[in-house]
VOGU-558231 format. One record per residue: x, y, z of N, C-alpha, C in turn. Coordinates in pm, whole numbers, padded with zeros to 5 digits, always signed. Atoms other than C-alpha are relative to their C-alpha. Layout:
<pts>
XYZXYZXYZ/...
</pts>
This chain:
<pts>
+00013-00145+00012+01303-03484+00711+00103+00067+00090/-00099-00071-00077+01567-03240+00832-00067+00087+00105/+00058-00079-00107+01512-03054+01155-00027+00143-00046/+00017-00137+00047+01553-02721+00974-00130+00018-00073/+00123-00010+00076+01236-02805+00785-00122+00016+00091/+00119-00011-00082+01005-02822+01087+00022+00072+00133/-00024-00076-00121+01176-02648+01379-00028+00147-00024/+00024-00143+00010+01055-02294+01438+00121+00075+00057/-00113-00078-00048+01324-02029+01480-00033+00070+00131/+00048-00069-00121+01117-01848+01746+00084+00124+00027/-00073-00121-00039+01324-01585+01934+00145-00011-00046/-00130+00011+00066+01641-01510+01739+00097+00108+00047/-00110-00093-00024+01974-01346+01818+00089-00001-00123/-00083-00011+00120+02169-01219+01516+00142+00038+00039/-00141-00029-00026+02549-01215+01517+00066+00042-00131/-00068-00055+00118+02737-00997+01267+00148+00013+00031/-00145-00005-00018+03113-01052+01243+00062+00060-00125/-00067-00066+00113+03303-00811+01019+00147-00040+00001/-00138+00045+00013+03629-00961+00900+00078+00100-00084/-00075-00105+00069+03891-00705+00799+00061-00049-00131/-00062+00053+00122+04038-00937+00535-00102-00024-00111/+00104+00022+00101+03704-00976+00355-00063+00134-00034/+00048-00131+00042+03599-00674+00152-00152+00010+00008/+00146-00007+00007+03230-00757+00101-00060-00061+00127/+00068+00046-00121+03036-00784+00428-00150-00006-00026/+00144+00015+00018+02680-00906+00439-00075+00105+00081/+00080-00102-00063+02411-00658+00535-00077-00059+00118/+00069+00049-00118+02281-00705+00891-00151+00016-00014/+00143-00020+00020+01942-00560+00796-00058-00108-00090/+00046+00108+00087+01917-00819+00519-00013-00130+00078/+00010+00120-00084+01988-01093+00773-00126+00005+00085/+00122-00016-00078+01706-00955+00986-00123-00036-00085/+00111+00030+00090+01470-00972+00688-00007-00149-00032/-00004+00144+00025+01584-01326+00614-00058-00077+00119/+00049+00068-00119+01517-01432+00973-00151+00016+00013/+00144-00023-00008+01172-01273+00967-00073-00076-00110/+00060+00078+00108+01102-01440+00631-00009-00147+00037/+00001+00139-00047+01183-01771+00802-00088-00017+00123/+00096+00004-00111+00913-01690+01062+00066+00007+00137/-00067-00022-00126+01163-01596+01329-00028+00140+00054/+00019-00130-00064+01133-01308+01577+00136+00049+00050/-00133-00051-00034+01455-01104+01597-00011+00083+00128/+00008-00065-00130+01506-01002+01960+00119+00092+00023/-00120-00078-00027+01864-00873+01965+00107-00029-00107/-00110+00016+00095+02180-00829+01756+00131+00028+00073/-00134-00022-00053+02550-00851+01844+00096+00014-00117/-00096-00025+00109+02821-00706+01617+00141+00005+00058/-00140-00007-00042+03196-00740+01639+00090-00003-00124/-00098+00002+00108+03511-00715+01428+00115-00094+00037/-00114+00090-00020+03789-00970+01387+00088+00004-00124/-00091+00010+00114+04097-01000+01174-00022-00132-00074/+00023+00132+00058+04040-01372+01117-00099-00076+00089/+00094+00078-00082+03773-01622+01234+00074-00089+00100/-00054+00094-00097+03843-01822+01548-00031-00142-00049/+00023+00135+00055+03890-02187+01438-00104-00080+00077/+00089+00080-00083+03684-02319+01728-00143+00054+00004/+00134-00057-00018+03394-02076+01769-00030+00115-00095/+00012-00108+00097+03444-01819+01489+00015+00138+00064/-00002-00133-00061+03410-01528+01738+00097+00012+00117/-00091-00007-00114+03649-01618+02020-00071-00017+00133/+00058+00033-00131+03596-01701+02388-00076+00116+00062/+00064-00115-00063+03514-01349+02509-00135+00031-00061/+00125-00031+00069+03246-01289+02249-00102-00113+00019/+00091+00111-00026+03099-01637+02306-00068+00019+00135/+00059-00026-00132+03048-01545+02673-00107+00108-00010/+00098-00107+00019+02872-01223+02564-00126-00053-00068/+00116+00058+00070+02648-01420+02327-00079-00090+00095/+00067+00089-00095+02574-01677+02599-00083+00079+00101/+00076-00084-00093+02470-01401+02840-00125+00056-00067/+00115-00054+00074+02242-01251+02571-00106-00108-00021/+00093+00111+00020+02088-01594+02509-00086-00019+00125/+00072+00019-00127+01994-01625+02876-00090+00121+00027/+00075-00122-00032+01884-01262+02915-00126+00014-00084/+00112-00021+00091+01657-01257+02610-00078-00128-00030/+00068+00128+00022+01547-01623+02627+00001-00038-00148/-00019+00025+00143+01686-01688+02279-00016-00149-00030/+00014+00139+00048+01593-02005+02089+00098-00033-00112/-00086+00023+00116+01812-01960+01779+00100+00114-00013/-00105-00098+00026+02144-01783+01722+00039-00014-00148/-00025+00002+00144+02201-01689+01357+00123+00086-00031/-00120-00073+00041+02544-01591+01224-00014+00046-00145/+00004-00054+00137+02567-01368+00918+00127-00037-00074/-00123+00052+00060+02865-01575+00808-00018-00150-00023/+00003+00145+00019+02939-01931+00702+00082-00066+00110/-00067+00071-00108+03027-02160+00991+00042-00138-00047/-00040+00138+00027+03221-02482+00969-00082-00093+00090/+00073+00094-00087+03058-02797+01112+00052-00001+00143/-00058+00002-00135+03300-02790+01406-00040+00125+00078/+00039-00125-00066+03226-02424+01484-00146-00004+00043/+00142+00009-00032+02853-02486+01470-00023-00094+00118/+00016+00099-00108+02883-02792+01696+00050+00056+00133/-00056-00056-00124+03105-02615+01951-00089+00110+00057/+00087-00108-00046+02877-02312+01968-00129-00054+00061/+00123+00057-00054+02569-02528+02024+00024-00065+00137/-00031+00061-00130+02740-02714+02308+00013+00106+00108/-00020-00106-00099+02829-02387+02479-00130+00076+00027/+00117-00086-00013+02512-02188+02411-00127-00076+00037/+00115+00085-00032+02268-02479+02457-00126+00038-00078/+00112-00033+00089+02046-02345+02176+00042-00031-00143/-00027+00026+00140+02022-02394+01804+00086+00111-00059/-00090-00095+00067+02300-02226+01601-00004-00030-00150/+00001+00019+00144+02281-02171+01226+00071+00117-00066/-00066-00107+00074+02467-01970+00965-00092+00051-00110/+00080-00066+00104+02345-01760+00673-00051-00100-00104/+00038+00100+00100+02342-02055+00431-00114-00087+00051/+00105+00083-00058+02135-02272+00664-00131+00077+00011/+00121-00081-00010+01891-01984+00713-00070+00009-00135/+00058-00007+00135+01839-01946+00337-00063-00133-00038/+00055+00132+00029+01788-02321+00304-00129-00023+00078/+00122+00013-00081+01530-02305+00585-00116+00072-00067/+00105-00076+00069+01335-02036+00399-00048-00076-00122/+00038+00073+00120+01342-02237+00080-00081-00124+00035/+00076+00118-00043+01220-02545+00268-00143+00037+00033/+00134-00044-00037+00924-02347+00398-00082+00044-00121/+00072-00061+00110+00836-02191+00062-00030-00094-00116/+00021+00090+00114+00857-02486-00179-00143-00054+00000/+00138+00046+00012+00510-02578-00304-00017-00109-00106/+00016+00097+00108+00544-02770-00631+00089-00122+00025/-00080+00122-00012+00684-03120-00668+00146+00026-00034/-00138-00030+00041+00990-02991-00851+00069+00087+00103/-00060-00089-00099+01049-02713-00599+00040-00074+00125/-00032+00078-00119+01036-02956-00308+00121-00090-00023/-00116+00084+00031+01281-03188-00481+00128+00082-00002/-00118-00084+00009+01522-02903-00552+00048+00045+00137/-00037-00043-00135+01513-02778-00195+00055-00117+00081/-00050+00117-00073+01556-03129-00055+00141-00035-00044/-00134+00030+00048+01858-03185-00277+00102+00097+00059/-00092-00099-00056+02020-02859-00163+00023-00025+00149/-00013+00028-00143+01949-02946+00202+00086-00123+00026/-00077+00123-00018+02088-03297+00168+00148+00023-00029/-00139-00027+00034+02404-03173+00001+00067+00085+00107/-00055-00084-00107+02449-02912+00274+00027-00083+00125/-00013+00080-00121+02396-03166+00554+00100-00114-00015/-00087+00117+00022+02610-03436+00393+00137+00019+00063/-00133-00025-00055+02932-03269+00504-00003+00034+00148/+00011-00046-00137+02797-03187+00848-00039-00110+00097/+00051+00101-00093+02588-03453+01016+00010+00051+00143/-00010-00060-00133+02566-03216+01312-00132-00007+00073/+00130-00004-00067+02201-03156+01394-00080-00126-00034/+00088+00114+00024+01957-03439+01430+00069-00134+00011/-00072+00126-00006+02225-03701+01497+00046-00030+00144/-00041+00020-00139+02243-03695+01879-00017-00144+00044/+00017+00142-00038+02127-04058+01888+00130-00077-00016/-00125+00071+00024+02477-04151+01772+00083-00010+00129/-00079+00003-00122+02614-04071+02118-00030-00126+00082/+00034+00122-00073+02439-04384+02246+00060-00123-00067/-00057+00113+00073+02619-04598+01988+00149-00011+00034/-00144+00021-00015+02960-04751+02040+00042-00105-00101/-00044+00092+00103+03154-04917+01763+00145-00040+00021/-00139+00042-00010+03480-05104+01726+00018-00110+00103/-00027+00112-00090+03631-05405+01906+00030+00052+00141/-00025-00041-00137+03625-05373+02282-00058+00136+00033/+00066-00130-00022+03399-05064+02258+00098+00115-00009/-00093-00109+00021+03696-04856+02148-00018+00056-00140/+00008-00061+00133+03719-04620+01855-00099+00113-00007/+00087-00116+00000+03468-04358+01960-00145-00036-00021/+00143+00029+00010+03089-04333+01971-00053+00017-00142/+00078-00021+00121+02872-04386+01670+00070-00016-00131/-00070+00009+00128+03127-04467+01402-00080-00083-00100/+00075+00086+00091+02923-04751+01253-00129+00067-00044/+00127-00065+00034+02595-04560+01269+00021+00119-00093/-00027-00114+00088+02751-04251+01109+00020-00046-00144/-00021+00051+00135+02864-04456+00812-00132-00043-00063/+00131+00038+00052+02515-04600+00777-00081+00123-00039/+00074-00122+00030+02365-04252+00790+00055+00071-00122/-00060-00061+00119+02611-04121+00536-00041-00075-00126/+00043+00079+00115+02522-04407+00306-00146+00029-00033/+00141-00035+00022+02153-04329+00352-00014+00136-00067/+00002-00132+00063+02221-03967+00263+00038-00010-00147/-00043+00014+00139+02408-04065-00053-00109-00064-00085/+00106+00068+00075+02128-04299-00158-00118+00093-00024/+00112-00092+00016+01863-04034-00097+00034+00110-00101/-00043-00102+00097+02064-03773-00291-00010-00055-00142/+00007+00062+00133+02091-04015-00584-00145-00013-00046/+00142+00016+00036+01714-04082-00572-00063+00134-00037/+00055-00132+00029+01629-03710-00563+00052+00051-00135/-00056-00043+00128+01864-03638-00853-00068-00072-00116/+00067+00077+00104+01701-03916-01055-00141+00054-00025/+00134-00057+00015+01355-03773-00986+00005+00137-00067/-00015-00132+00062+01476-03424-01079+00032-00011-00148/-00034+00019+00141+01623-03553-01404-00126-00026-00083/+00125+00028+00071+01279-03686-01502-00082+00127-00018/+00073-00127+00010+01122-03347-01425+00065+00091-00103/-00072-00088+00092+01392-03164-01620-00017-00044-00145/+00024+00047+00137+01337-03385-01924-00134+00051-00052/+00129-00055+00040+00972-03281-01931+00009+00149-00023/-00018-00144+00019+01075-02919-01889+00071+00029-00131/-00074-00020+00125+01320-02953-02177-00089-00025-00121/+00094+00025+00109+01047-03101-02397-00090+00121-00023/+00084-00119+00012+00822-02804-02323+00079+00116-00059/-00084-00107+00053+01111-02567-02391+00027-00020-00148/-00024+00028+00142+01182-02740-02723-00122+00033-00084/+00122-00035+00073+00819-02701-02825-00012+00150-00017/+00005-00146+00012+00839-02329-02751+00101+00048-00103/-00099-00038+00101+01158-02306-02958-00051-00034-00140/+00056+00041+00130+00985-02497-03237-00101+00103-00050/+00102-00097+00038+00700-02247-03233+00051+00143+00004/-00065-00131-00002+00947-01956-03201-00071+00097+00093/+00064-00087-00099+00771-01820-02894+00111+00062+00085/-00107-00063-00080+01004-01564-02733-00028-00010+00148/+00011+00012-00145+01071-01599-02361+00062+00123+00064/-00048-00115-00076+01104-01297-02135+00006-00043+00146/-00019+00051-00135+01248-01392-01797+00025+00114+00098/-00019-00098-00107+01219-01184-01479+00114-00045+00090/-00109+00027-00094+01540-01171-01277+00016+00122+00089/-00022-00113-00089+01647-00954-00989+00025-00044+00142/-00025+00029-00140+01739-00932-00626-00132-00031+00068/+00122+00037-00069+01489-01087-00390-00068+00122+00062/+00084-00108-00053+01206-00855-00280+00009+00129-00082/-00004-00118+00087+01256-00620-00577-00137+00027-00062/+00135-00020+00054+00890-00665-00677-00022-00071-00132/+00013+00073+00126+00931-00914-00963-00140-00061-00014/+00129+00068+00008+00617-01112-00881-00115+00099-00010/+00104-00102+00010+00408-00798-00833-00008+00053-00142/-00003-00048+00137+00519-00670-01173-00050-00107-00096/+00046+00114+00080+00460-01016-01321-00153-00009+00002/+00146+00006-00014+00103-01012-01188-00068+00113-00078/+00059-00114+00072+00037-00667-01337+00001-00026-00150/-00012+00021+00144+00158-00769-01683-00085-00116-00050/+00067+00122+00047-00010-01110-01699-00135-00024+00065/+00125+00019-00075-00308-01067-01464-00001-00135+00071/-00013+00127-00073-00177-01372-01280-00026+00024+00148/+00023-00011-00144-00219-01441-00911+00114-00064+00076/-00119+00054-00064+00137-01526-00816+00016+00062+00139/-00018-00048-00137+00208-01498-00443+00107+00109+00004/-00092-00113-00007+00372-01160-00381-00019+00071+00133/+00004-00068-00129+00456-01020-00037+00131+00075+00020/-00118-00079-00031+00704-00771+00107+00091-00081+00093/-00089+00085-00076+00946-01041+00220+00097-00067-00096/-00100+00064+00085+01258-01213+00093-00045-00139-00042/+00035+00131+00056+01206-01517-00131-00147-00032+00014/+00144+00025-00004+00829-01472-00137-00040-00099-00108/+00026+00093+00111+00831-01657-00471+00117-00096-00012/-00105+00101+00014+01023-01982-00500-00020-00081-00127/+00026+00083+00117+00858-02199-00762-00020+00088-00124/+00011-00081+00122+00882-02070-01122-00142+00000-00054/+00133-00013+00060+00570-01949-01300+00014+00051-00142/+00000-00043+00140+00514-01919-01677-00140+00044-00038/+00126-00051+00050+00238-01710-01829+00021+00060-00138/-00011-00054+00136+00166-01600-02186-00056+00142-00004/+00043-00137+00021+00121-01243-02302+00007+00027-00150/+00000-00030+00143+00027-01119-02648+00027+00148-00021/-00039-00137+00030+00197-00806-02778-00033+00031-00146/+00049-00033+00135+00070-00621-03089+00099-00030-00112/-00097+00013+00110+00392-00625-03295+00083-00127+00008/-00083+00119-00019+00543-00945-03160-00083-00127+00000/+00083+00119-00012+00256-01183-03096+00013-00060+00139/-00003+00068-00129+00262-01443-02821+00140+00002+00060/-00125-00005-00076+00533-01406-02556-00020-00078+00129/+00004+00071-00127+00610-01630-02258+00078+00081+00103/-00067-00067-00111+00688-01447-01933+00030-00103+00109/-00044+00096-00101+00884-01644-01672+00042+00073+00127/-00036-00058-00130+00892-01542-01306+00079-00105+00078/-00087+00097-00065+01181-01710-01123+00035+00048+00140/-00040-00030-00137+01327-01717-00773+00093+00121+00001/-00086-00117-00013+01494-01398-00654+00142-00041+00038/-00140+00026-00032+01871-01378-00618+00037+00072+00128/-00051-00063-00122+02077-01274-00318+00151-00010-00004/-00146+00006-00003+02441-01202-00246+00045-00134+00058/-00055+00128-00046+02644-01519-00206-00107-00107+00012/+00100+00107+00002+02353-01744-00298+00073-00134+00009/-00071+00127-00020+02459-02091-00176+00017-00079-00130/-00028+00072+00125+02624-02292-00452-00088-00123-00014/+00087+00117+00008+02418-02598-00362-00138+00038-00052/+00129-00045+00050+02104-02395-00427+00004+00027-00148/-00013-00029+00142+02228-02273-00763+00004-00130-00079/-00008+00129+00069+02314-02631-00858-00135-00071+00000/+00128+00070-00010+01982-02770-00733-00106+00066-00088/+00101-00073+00077+01780-02498-00909+00045+00028-00143/-00051-00029+00134+01981-02507-01231-00105-00027-00107/+00103+00029+00101+01696-02670-01423-00102+00110-00009/+00096-00109-00002+01453-02402-01313+00061+00128-00056/-00065-00123+00043+01703-02123-01371+00041-00003-00146/-00028+00005+00143+01765-02250-01723-00105+00077-00079/+00097-00087+00065+01444-02063-01807+00059+00138-00019/-00071-00127+00014+01663-01761-01748+00110-00010-00104/-00112+00016+00093+01961-01897-01940-00046-00011-00145/+00052+00020+00136+01741-01980-02242-00090+00115-00046/+00093-00108+00032+01547-01653-02241+00050+00083-00118/-00034-00092+00108+01535-01417-02538+00025+00140+00053/-00016-00132-00060+01518-01115-02308-00012-00014+00152/+00007-00003-00145+01589-01060-01939-00054+00135+00046/+00046-00121-00068+01392-00808-01736+00064+00001+00138/-00072-00007-00127+01631-00718-01455-00073+00102+00088/+00084-00086-00084+01392-00581-01191+00082+00044+00121/-00078-00059-00109+01554-00346-00938-00093+00083+00088/+00075-00084-00093+01404-00189-00627+00062+00139-00001/-00055-00134+00016+01455+00179-00709+00015+00073+00133/-00004-00068-00130+01400+00277-00344+00104-00058+00094/-00098+00068-00085+01669+00043-00206+00133+00074-00008/-00128-00072-00001+01983+00229-00098+00116-00090-00043/-00105+00094+00041+02185-00086-00178-00024-00053-00141/+00038+00053+00132+02048-00119-00532+00121-00026-00090/-00118+00021+00087+02390-00083-00698+00069-00132+00032/-00064+00127-00038+02541-00369-00499-00092-00118-00030/+00094+00107+00034+02223-00572-00553+00007-00034-00148/-00013+00023+00144+02259-00527-00929+00123-00085-00028/-00123+00077+00020+02615-00658-00910-00017-00143+00048/+00023+00136-00051+02499-00956-00702-00080-00082-00102/+00079+00070+00101+02241-01046-00967+00086-00034-00121/-00089+00025+00114+02499-01011-01243+00095-00116+00029/-00089+00109-00038+02725-01248-01050-00068-00136-00017/+00074+00125+00015+02456-01519-01039-00026-00029-00147/+00024+00018+00144+02371-01462-01407+00127-00051-00069/-00127+00047+00057+02739-01511-01487+00021-00148+00028/-00012+00143-00034+02735-01847-01305-00092-00085-00086/+00096+00072+00083+02435-01945-01519+00033+00012-00149/-00034-00021+00140+02603-01832-01842-00097+00090-00072/+00103-00086+00059+02335-01566-01899+00042+00146-00004/-00043-00139-00015+02546-01253-01861-00004+00079-00131/-00003-00070+00128+02543-01173-02235-00136+00006-00068/+00133-00006+00060+02169-01206-02295-00051+00145-00003/+00060-00134+00003+01975-00894-02402-00075+00027+00131/+00055-00030-00132+01871-00721-02080-00059+00140+00004/+00064-00129-00023+01631-00441-01993-00007+00021+00151/+00006-00032-00142+01678-00280-01652-00135+00065+00030/+00132-00053-00038+01342-00215-01484+00009+00048+00145/-00001-00056-00135+01349+00021-01185-00143+00004+00052/+00134+00009-00057+01040-00084-00992-00009+00085+00127/+00027-00080-00119+00881+00100-00697+00043+00145-00019/-00040-00138+00030+00953+00432-00869-00090+00101+00072/+00089-00092-00073+00655+00581-00681+00057+00038+00136/-00064-00031-00128+00876+00574-00370+00121+00089-00015/-00120-00081+00027+01151+00780-00536-00042+00130-00066/+00033-00131+00057+01113+01151-00599+00084+00027-00124/-00071-00039+00121+01204+01273-00946+00041-00115-00089/-00033+00112+00087+01206+00931-01118-00020+00039-00147/+00008-00031+00142+01265+00953-01492-00125-00062-00061/+00118+00051+00072+00974+00902-01731+00044-00051-00137/-00027+00050+00133+00965+00710-02056+00111-00104-00003/-00102+00102+00022+01230+00480-02200+00137+00067-00009/-00137-00052+00005+01597+00556-02133+00080-00092-00092/-00069+00077+00104+01812+00447-02428+00151+00010+00013/-00146-00002+00000+02178+00360-02474+00053+00074-00122/-00062-00074+00111+02422+00502-02728-00042-00053-00137/+00047+00058+00127+02279+00268-02997-00150+00020-00018/+00143-00033+00005+01927+00407-02936-00088-00120+00032/+00078+00116-00041+01815+00076-02787-00050+00021+00143/+00051-00013-00138+01595+00060-02474+00095-00063+00100/-00094+00049-00101+01815+00024-02170-00060-00004+00140/+00052-00010-00135+01614+00127-01864-00139+00063-00003/+00135-00054-00013+01253+00193-01767-00034+00009+00149/+00050-00016-00136+01111+00330-01441-00149-00036+00003/+00140+00041-00010+00784+00164-01337-00041-00010+00146/+00053+00030-00133+00562+00109-01037-00109-00105-00016/+00100+00106+00007+00380-00222-01011-00122+00034+00086/+00109-00036-00090+00170-00070-00734-00098+00098-00064/+00087-00104+00058+00038+00237-00924-00024-00020-00149/+00014+00020+00144+00080+00112-01282+00076+00100-00083/-00076-00102+00073+00301+00406-01373+00116-00064-00077/-00111+00047+00081+00541+00332-01659-00021-00135-00066/+00023+00134+00056+00385-00004-01754-00007+00006-00153/+00009-00013+00145+00303+00118-02107+00138+00017-00063/-00137-00016+00051+00665+00228-02155+00075-00133+00008/-00065+00131-00013+00781-00112-02029-00041-00093-00114/+00048+00085+00108+00562-00298-02280+00056+00046-00134/-00056-00053+00124+00683-00068-02557+00147-00039-00016/-00141+00038+00005+01046-00137-02469+00017-00149-00026/-00007+00145+00024+00986-00515-02456-00028-00031-00146/+00033+00024+00140+00821-00507-02798+00115+00040-00092/-00109-00048+00085+01104-00304-02947+00120-00093+00004/-00116+00089-00012+01375-00533-02810-00026-00137-00063/+00033+00129+00060+01193-00849-02917-00015+00010-00152/+00015-00019+00145+01121-00705-03262+00135-00009-00071/-00133+00009+00060+01496-00693-03320+00036-00144-00035/-00024+00141+00031+01477-01073-03334-00043-00035-00141/+00057+00034+00130+01291-01060-03667+00095+00036-00115/-00067-00035+00124+01442-01065-04011-00107+00025-00108/+00097-00038+00103+01269-00912-04315+00061-00023-00139/-00045+00025+00136+01293-01015-04680-00121-00016-00091/+00106+00017+00100+01093-01057-05000+00020-00133-00072/-00006+00129+00070+01008-01387-05167-00099-00001-00117/+00088+00014+00117+00860-01473-05511-00053-00143-00001/+00062+00131-00010+00613-01762-05490-00081-00029-00126/+00075+00044+00117+00479-01955-05787-00109-00099+00039/+00109+00095-00024+00200-02209-05824+00048-00124+00074/-00054+00121-00063+00429-02487-05701+00036+00022+00147/-00042-00030-00136+00490-02313-05370-00119+00020+00094/+00121-00015-00081+00144-02352-05218+00023-00033+00147/-00024+00039-00140+00267-02530-04905+00085+00105+00072/-00084-00104-00057+00536-02269-04847-00084+00124+00033/+00085-00118-00021+00283-01988-04886-00092-00021+00120/+00090+00031-00111+00046-02161-04646+00072+00007+00134/-00076-00001-00125+00316-02203-04381+00039+00141+00040/-00034-00139-00031+00421-01839-04408-00120+00074+00060/+00120-00063-00054+00064-01726-04351-00037-00057+00137/+00031+00062-00129+00016-01975-04069+00089+00055+00111/-00093-00058-00096+00320-01823-03898-00020+00150+00016/+00030-00143-00004+00171-01475-03949+00123+00082-00036/-00125-00063+00041+00491-01380-04126-00016+00090-00122/+00020-00078+00122+00341-01219-04438-00050+00139+00037/+00038-00138-00028+00334-00840-04408-00096+00052-00108/+00087-00039+00111+00186-00775-04752+00030-00090-00120/-00015+00087+00117+00139-00953-05086-00048+00074-00124/+00038-00058+00129+00129-00839-05447+00037-00100-00109/-00027+00092+00110+00165-00995-05793+00079+00072-00109/-00077-00060+00110+00412-00937-06077-00070-00025-00133/+00061+00010+00133+00345-00931-06451-00023-00145-00042/+00013+00140+00036+00384-01308-06470-00101-00073+00090/+00102+00060-00087+00117-01366-06206+00057-00069+00123/-00059+00060-00119+00362-01479-05941-00018+00091+00121/+00026-00074-00124+00309-01374-05582+00131+00055+00057/-00115-00064-00065+00555-01127-05426-00042+00031+00143/+00038-00016-00141+00536-01147-05046+00113+00065+00078/-00095-00059-00095+00707-00926-04791-00014-00077+00131/+00001+00090-00115+00803-01145-04498+00074+00063+00119/-00065-00038-00126+00881-01055-04137-00014-00118+00095/+00004+00128-00071+00974-01362-03936+00125-00015+00084/-00120+00026-00079+01212-01486-03670+00091-00096-00077/-00092+00092+00068+01526-01664-03794-00033-00147+00026/+00032+00139-00032+01417-01981-03612-00118-00048-00081/+00118+00036+00080+01077-01981-03783+00035-00017-00147/-00038+00006+00141+01232-01912-04122+00078-00128-00030/-00080+00121+00020+01484-02194-04083-00088-00124+00009/+00089+00113-00014+01208-02431-03970-00083-00018-00128/+00082+00008+00121+00986-02347-04270+00084-00044-00118/-00090+00039+00109+01283-02379-04506+00029-00150+00007/-00029+00142-00018+01360-02722-04359-00122-00085-00037/+00121+00078+00023+00996-02842-04378-00043+00003-00148/+00037-00009+00142+00964-02731-04743+00116-00038-00092/-00116+00048+00079+01295-02887-04856+00073+00114-00071/-00081-00110+00053+01467-02552-04909-00073+00095-00093/+00074-00088+00091+01187-02375-05097+00013+00148+00038/-00014-00140-00042+01223-02059-04887+00133+00057-00049/-00130-00045+00050+01591-02037-04983-00008+00027-00150/+00010-00016+00146+01503-02081-05352-00084+00121-00040/+00091-00108+00039+01226-01820-05354+00040+00136+00057/-00043-00126-00061+01398-01554-05137+00077+00083-00103/-00062-00086+00101+01499-01259-05357+00131+00062+00048/-00127-00052-00050+01783-01148-05128+00112-00100-00029/-00114+00086+00031+02124-01280-05228+00048-00072+00125/-00041+00060-00127+02223-01337-04865-00125-00021+00084/+00123+00034-00071+01946-01514-04677+00007+00055+00143/-00014-00069-00130+01878-01299-04367-00012-00091+00121/+00012+00088-00117+01778-01589-04140+00124-00084+00022/-00124+00076-00014+02120-01742-04200+00116+00088+00046/-00105-00090-00046+02316-01434-04089+00020-00020+00151/-00033+00015-00142+02493-01489-03756-00091-00102+00069/+00089+00103-00053+02283-01800-03708+00079-00091+00094/-00072+00084-00096+02401-01972-03390-00088-00104+00066/+00083+00103-00061+02107-02201-03318+00017-00131-00074/-00015+00135+00056+02126-02572-03376-00115-00084+00054/+00121+00066-00047+01784-02731-03353-00056-00089-00109/+00058+00096+00094+01642-03039-03521-00152+00020+00000/+00142-00038+00002+01298-02911-03628-00090-00121-00018/+00082+00118+00021+01178-03259-03718+00001-00093+00122/-00012+00090-00116+01267-03404-03376-00118+00017+00094/+00114-00026-00088+00960-03252-03207-00124+00013-00085/+00124-00006+00077+00610-03309-03337-00084+00118+00050/
</pts>
């Protein structure tokens, strides 16, 4: 187990270094919230500006002395930098300050280690931690100083032991990846079954602490952990919801995003985040009361782009509207008259009906409508259409054949056509089969029972 998983941060000193060459600077208040989310107590903060990072200590000798004095004065246990430190910088700072030093990435990994509850979540966090530590081998390896390797005790301390530890890390990473692959295969099977049954997936995305889980609980009457803290929810949660005009819908609550989310975390959580990539609709939940909401929206879009989800249908949901005076009511539409934005409050319930209406309207666009003429030989086809609740109305022509108006998803229509050996294509009265227009799915309907 890594030390970051069981060491308490206790009394923390935050260090904010603004680099003139870097346009986007991390928010110090957000770092404070991250530290508090990791069960740390923020005692003091030190800010400074530099043109470039110092190769040895990131902040330079003078500022290190100031930090060291603050560590002694405030009895600091952990110094947290709102920047990414190299292994050498972290090691040098710890030798000088005599306390634990961590950067923003390590802090986020610490929070994730504390929050993981499910088997999959723990595996994902362990993988991200191992990958982060693999290039460092800084903390937790002080026993190496007692080792001496090489002929005649030359060649430096701990060389042999370090290689053994690196090999152990590689082996553990391989084992965790293998275990995750098994979990992801089961997840893919469940996802394939949902695709087979044409159950639409609505995935909640958004910046951490935007109120996704609270809104998720309101819509599904679930009991997902929701608190006013960053990364309150880590493990994904799926719940079903039935909408009048759409039927059964799967809602997926996923981990919140953050600016510069560590790449190792994105890679480790890719299987979980595929619930987002495979969604039929994204609910981008935004904290309407956050003064940094615009930059938070861009941060979420950046992560969605890394997941290949940037072009999915998206509904912006401004949550916590009860904290903003003059919030708009109803559904705000784009130039194509499609729902684009809804103001809601998970706390008061305001706007929830408009949100459900917008979700239904956007999901209804997934359906195709056509008319089919069914004869006596098409009993199985007729039965499957009714079983899918796709028949809107039915009448009969002069020859006694059934004329059915069908409203169905393209995936369902293609599946029924495949299972009936093309009978839906033969009986459809439209010249161009609507479920075949712009059809970009490729799914073997007979591969899943």
